[in-house]
N, C-alpha and C positions, 0 to 999 in steps of 0.2 A: 033379663038375659035368660034364654032357655038353655036346657042341657046340651042341645046340639051345638049351640053357639059356644058354650063353655069348653067343648071338646074339639073345637076347630080353631086353627090359626091360619093366617094367610101371609104369604110373602109376595110382595108386589114390587116389580122393578120399574125404573123410570121409562123403559121402552114399552111398558104395558104388559109384560109377561107376568102372569098371575099363577101362583102355585099354592095349592092347599096342603095343609099338614095338620099336625096336632101340637098343642102348646106344651111347653115344659119350662121350668124355671119360673121367673116372675111373669105375671100377666100384665099386659100393657101394649102400647104402640110406640115403636121407636123408629127413627129415621137415621140414615147414614150411608156412607159408601159401602157397597157390598164387595168383598174380596174373598179369596179362597186360599187355604193353606193345605198343602199336600202331605204334610208330615203324618207319620203313623203313631206318634207318641208325643207326650209333652203338652197336652191340651191345657193344663193348669198354667204352665209357664207362658204359653201363647196368650191366653186370655188375660193374664196380669201384666203383659208387656205393654208399657206406656206408648210404644210406637203404634199400637192398634187403637189409640184413643178415638172414640166416637164411631168406630167402624162396625159393620155387621160381618162376622166371619163365617164362611162356609168351610166345614171340615170335610175333606174327601174320604178320610178313613171312616169306615162304615159304622163304627160304634165308639161312643165317648163314655166316660165315667167309670170304666172298668176298675180303675185303681183309686177311685174316690178323690178326696182332696186332703192335703196335709199342709202343715205350716212351713215346711222347709222349701217347697218348690215355688213359692210366691216370688215374682219378679218386682212386685210393688205391693203396697198395703191392700189394694183391692183391684178388681177387674177394671180394665180400661175400655173394654169393648162395650157396645150398647146391646148387641144381639148375637145369637148363635143359631146357625142353621146346621142341622144334623140329619143323618139317615136314621139313626136310632141311638139310644143311650141306655146304659146299665142302671137299673133302679137300685141294685144292691152291689156295692163294690167288693172286690176281693183283693186286698193288699194289706200287708202288715203295718204300713205307715198311714193308712187312711184314718182320718178323724171325722169325716163328714161325707155324706153322699153328694154326688155332683149336683143333683137337682136342688137339694136343700141349700147348698152353697150359692147356686145361682139365684134362688129365691131370696136368701138373706142379703145378697149383693145387688138385688134389683136388676138382674140381667134377663132380658126377655129371650125366650128360645122357641124354635119351631123344629119339630122332627117329623119323620115319615116322608122326608123329601129325597128324591133321587138326586143326591148331591153331585154325582159324577156327570149326569146330564146337565145339571145347572152349571157346572164348571166348564163343560164344553161350550155352553152358550156364552159364558163370560169370556172365554178365550177368543171367541169369534166376535162378539159385540164389544168387548172391553168392559172394564169396571165402570160402574155407574151408581147413582144413588138408588136407594130402595127403602122399603119399610117392612117391618114385621108387626103384625097386629093380632092380638089374641083376646081382645075385649068383646068382640061381637058387635061393636057399636059403630065401626068405621065402614063406610061403603068404598068399594074400589075407586070410584070416580073421585070421592073426596080425598082419599089417600093419595091418589096420583097427583092431584094438584099440590098437596103438601110436599110430596117427594120432589116435585119440580121446583118448588120454592126453597128447598134445602140447599145451602151453599155447596158448591163443588169443592173438592179437595184442592184443585189448582188455585193457588193464590192464598191459601189459608196458612197462617202462622198459629199452630196449636201448642207450641212449646210452653207458653204461659199457663196453659191448663194443667200441665203435668209436672212442671219443674218444682223443686223444693222452694219453700217460701223464705227459708233462712239457711245460712251456711251450716254445715255439719262435718264431722270427721268420721272416716270409715277405716277401721283397723282390723276387721275380722275376715276370716275366710269362710267358705261354706261349712255349715254344721253337718253336712252329709258325709259320714265317715267312709262310705264306699267309693267316693270320688278320689281316685288315685292319681290325679294329675299333679304336676309340680306344685310343691308348697315350699317356698324358699324364704325362710325367716332371716332377715338381715339385722345385724347388731346396730347398723345405722341405715334405716330404711330410706329409700328414695322419696323425696318430698314431691308429690304430684298434686296439682290442682285439676279437678275435673269440673267442666262446665256441664251442668245438668239440663239437657234439653228433653229429658224423659228417660233418665238412665236406668238400666236394668241392674238389679242387685248382684246378679252373677258377674257382671263386668267389674263391679267394685271388688267382689270376692277374688276374681282372677288377678286384678292389679295388686291386691294385698298378697296373694299367694306367690306372686313373682317378686316380692320384696319391696312393695311400695306402701307408703302411708299417704292416705288420700284426704284432701280437703275438698269438699263438694260445694260449689257455688251455684246460685240460681242462674237461669238462662240470660238474665239481663245484667250480669256482672260487668263491671267496668274494668278497664285496664289497670287502674290503681288498686282495685280489689284483688286482682290476680297477683300483681307484683308485690303487694304488701305481705304476701305469704311466702315470698322468696322460693318459688318452686324450682325444682330441677327438671320437671317435665310438666307439660300441659296436655290434658286429655279432653277431647270434644266428643260428647256422647251421642248415642242414638236418640230418636224422638219422632213424633208424628208430624204430619202436615207437609207443606210445600217448602223445600229448603230455601228457595229463592226469596221467600217471604220472611225468613228469620234474619231481619236486617241487623239487629243488635249483635247476634252471633257472628255474622259475616264481618261486620265492622271490627269486632274484637279480634277475630282471627287475623284480619288484614293488618291491624296495628301491631299485634304480637310478632307476626312474620317480618314486618318491616323494621321493627325496633329492637327485637331480641333474638339472640342465637340460642334458643331453648328448644330441646326436643319436643315435638308435638305429634300427637297420634289421634286420629279420628276414626270412629266406627259408624257406619251407616249414615245417618243424617250428619254426624260430625265429619265424616269423610267428604260429604257433599259440601258442607260449609267451608272446609279447607279449600276444596276445589273452586268454589265460588269466590273466595277471598283471593285466589290466585288468577282470577280472570276467566275461569271456565263458566260455561252455561249448563243448566240442567234442563231435562225434559221429562214429561210424564210417560211412563211405560204403559202400553195398552192394557195389561192386566197385572203387572207387577211380578215380583219374585218372592214367593212365600212358601217355604218348605225346608226340608232338612237334607236334601241330597243334590244340591246344585254344584256341579263341578266348576271350579275356578282355578286359574293357574297362569303359569309362565313357562317358558321353554324348559322342558325336562322335569317339571314339577306340577302336580295337580293336587288340589285340596278339595275334598268333598265337604260342602259347607252348609251352614244354617243361614237362611236369608229371610228378610222381611222388609221390603221397600217397594215403593210405587214410583220412585223417581230415579234418574241416573244422570251421570255426567255425560255431556255431549262430546264425543271424540274430536270432532272438527274444531271445537273451541279451545282445545288444549294448546298452549304455547310450548312447543317441544324443546325450546331453549331453557324453559323454566321448570316444566313438569314432565316426568316420564310416566308412562303407563306400566305398572309392574305386574298387574293381574287382569285377566279378562274373564268374563262369564263365558264358559265354553258352550253353553246352550244357545246364546244369541249374540255373543261378541260384544256385549256392553262392557263398559269400564267397571272393573271390580277392585282395582287398587291403583293408587298413584303415589309418587314420591317427588319431592323437590330435587332438582338436579344438584344443587350446591348447598342445601340446608338440611338439618335433621328433622324434616317434616314429612309425614306420610299418612295415608288414609286407606282404610279397607271398607269396601261397600258391604261386605257380609259380616257375620257375627262369630268372631273367633272364640268368644266365651261359650258358644253353643247355647245350651240350656233353653230349649232342648236341641239335641243334634250331635253330630260327630265332633271329635276333638282334634281333627287334623290341623286346624288353624291356630291352635294355642300358641304357636311359635311367634306370633306377631306381638304378644305381650313381652316375650323374651327380647325381641328386636327393640322394642321401646326402652326396656331396661338397659340393654346394651348401649344404646345411644346416650342415656343418662350416665352410665358408668364410665364411658369414654371421656366425659367432661368433668369428672371428679379430680 
């Protein structure tokens, strides 16, 4: 490999679009669905969010790495993404919490990056053409023709159940809140905390933090948990988490939600993938969005109330499939009118498509954790 090859990386999309840039992070070749995030902060939380498992993320904000990397902002033990596409990145961070540079962290975690890319032009292309599979290569050994064949052989996101790749392997208990002292949101310690079982399809740590902060004690179960596993813990509430992949393919999760809804009058709350799983269990259908919703300023709401929300999803519930005698739409995405929240008409079951825990993002929607707790409190 010559020096020019070492200093060059390429991004190739399945439609043949070829973009040259420079390598950063780990060197290698990776394949996955290319998506974009429009947030201007929180790159560490985004990269470690299990919902991005196996994807290549384009960040529209022009510079990454300014604040380095710290231990408190991780949403999981390690990055879930395969690759990063950036305009540029900071070689030297400037932040009192930083423990490592952005590039060193990506190298240690084997995440391949390309920078020097006009990311906003790339996003305009993805908005027009839709998300698709792509590859980042910085080895200098891959030809575009060879890469294109491998890209087109890579499985599409539609039809994939990826929850088994990111779920916990064994149950565990979560009883702590965020260690970040400057987070001034509600922290309500209960003498008798609400017993919640969380089904982990790729759960973010900040969701667990917010459940505990609102007075819950959480038992986390793997994505393939059985009804007997859940009921053995005698929960007062059940939570269905976020996660990656096609919600319609998460058959075990849908079956569990269906049985719980039919057999138990227990408050249930779902976020993102969990919201979609509840919808599917209630007979709704899902569809793949052209380019998804990923960012920190998506307006969602209902009559008289709007929340600015953090989002990360590529699928949504189909409005026409909702049985209005069973499910009501409580929130809509005000950018495109897609379903952003549902609730059962006569049961304590609801779901939110966006991320009320934020991390990163605004805190407008934290009230949905309070809503979940109120439903449990009413039944004590």
